C-alpha positions as CSV (number, residue, x, y, z in Angstrom):
1,M,197.6,103.4,109.5
2,Q,193.9,104.3,109.6
3,L,191.1,101.7,109.7
4,L,187.8,102.9,108.3
5,T,184.6,101.1,109.1
6,Q,181.5,101.2,106.8
7,G,178.7,103.1,108.4
8,V,180.8,104.5,111.2
9,S,182.1,108.1,111.1
10,G,185.7,108.8,111.8
11,A,188.7,106.5,111.8
12,V,190.7,104.4,114.2
13,N,194.5,104.9,114.4
14,L,196.3,101.6,114.7
15,K,199.8,101.4,116.2
16,F,200.5,98.3,114.1
17,G,200.1,97.3,110.5
18,P,197.8,94.2,110.3
19,R,198.7,91.7,107.6
20,S,195.1,90.9,107.0
21,I,191.6,91.9,108.2
22,R,188.7,89.4,108.4
23,R,185.1,90.6,108.6
24,V,183.2,88.7,111.4
25,Q,179.5,88.5,111.8
26,S,178.0,91.8,112.8
27,F,177.5,92.0,116.6
28,S,174.1,93.6,115.8
29,S,172.8,90.4,114.2
30,E,170.4,88.5,116.3
31,G,171.5,85.2,117.6
32,V,174.8,83.4,118.1
33,T,177.8,82.9,115.9
34,V,180.0,79.9,116.7
35,Y,183.6,79.7,115.4
36,Q,185.7,76.6,114.9
37,N,188.9,78.3,116.4
38,N,189.9,80.8,119.1
39,D,189.5,84.5,118.3
40,Y,186.6,84.1,115.9
41,C,188.7,82.2,113.2
42,G,188.0,79.1,111.1
43,R,184.6,77.9,110.0
44,E,181.6,79.7,111.4
45,Q,177.9,78.9,111.9
46,H,175.3,81.6,112.6
47,I,172.3,80.4,114.7
48,S,169.2,82.6,115.1
49,S,167.0,80.1,117.0
50,S,167.7,77.0,119.1
51,A,169.7,74.3,117.3
52,T,169.6,70.7,118.2
53,E,173.0,70.1,116.7
54,V,176.1,72.3,116.1
55,D,178.7,70.6,114.0
56,I,181.4,72.8,112.5
57,G,184.3,70.6,113.5
58,G,184.7,72.0,117.0
59,A,183.8,75.2,118.6
60,S,186.4,77.4,120.3
61,S,184.9,80.9,120.3
62,I,181.4,82.4,120.2
63,I,179.6,85.8,119.8
64,I,176.2,86.1,121.5
65,S,174.5,89.2,120.2
66,D,171.2,89.0,121.9
67,G,169.3,87.2,124.6
68,R,170.4,84.4,126.9
69,W,171.6,81.1,125.3
70,T,172.3,77.8,126.9
71,L,175.2,75.8,125.5
72,Y,175.1,72.0,125.8
73,T,177.9,69.4,125.3
74,K,175.7,67.0,123.5
75,P,173.2,67.2,120.6
76,H,169.5,67.6,121.4
77,F,170.2,69.7,124.5
78,G,171.9,66.9,126.4
79,G,175.0,66.7,128.6
80,Q,176.5,69.4,130.6
81,S,175.1,72.9,130.1
82,L,176.1,76.6,130.6
83,T,173.9,79.7,130.1
84,L,175.6,82.8,128.7
85,E,174.6,86.4,128.3
86,P,175.3,88.6,125.2
87,G,179.0,89.2,124.7
88,L,182.2,88.2,123.0
89,Y,183.8,84.9,124.0
90,P,187.1,84.5,122.2
91,S,188.2,81.2,123.7
92,P,186.8,78.2,125.6
93,E,188.2,79.7,128.8
94,A,186.3,82.9,128.3
95,M,183.1,80.9,127.8
96,G,183.8,78.6,130.7
97,F,183.2,75.7,128.4
98,L,185.4,72.8,127.3
99,N,187.1,73.2,123.9
100,D,185.4,71.5,121.0
101,S,182.6,70.2,123.2
102,L,179.6,72.2,121.9
103,G,176.8,69.9,120.8
104,S,173.7,72.1,120.7
105,V,172.4,75.6,121.7
106,Q,169.1,76.7,123.1
107,K,167.7,80.3,123.2
108,R,166.3,81.2,126.5
109,Q,163.2,83.5,127.0
């Protein structure tokens, strides 16, 4: 099976046949995309500037595409915090953050 990606030349040969393919927010988008479930599944919320409240019914994975962001366990930048660099964080363990405990996010300079 070959997977073709829009805007990318060539193809990727897969050794398995996926049952479905879901498009996720482009990694080139500025900001943070928070997903309700592990592995970028479920409801999602894209955040391009600091957000005093994140409420998508829990947050279990995140994509940070630019800058440094601080995650907080409470709304309005309260509670415990953790600052992350750009990257893919498919689970709470990858983030180093408790499952479903994200309350707000703040972009760092």
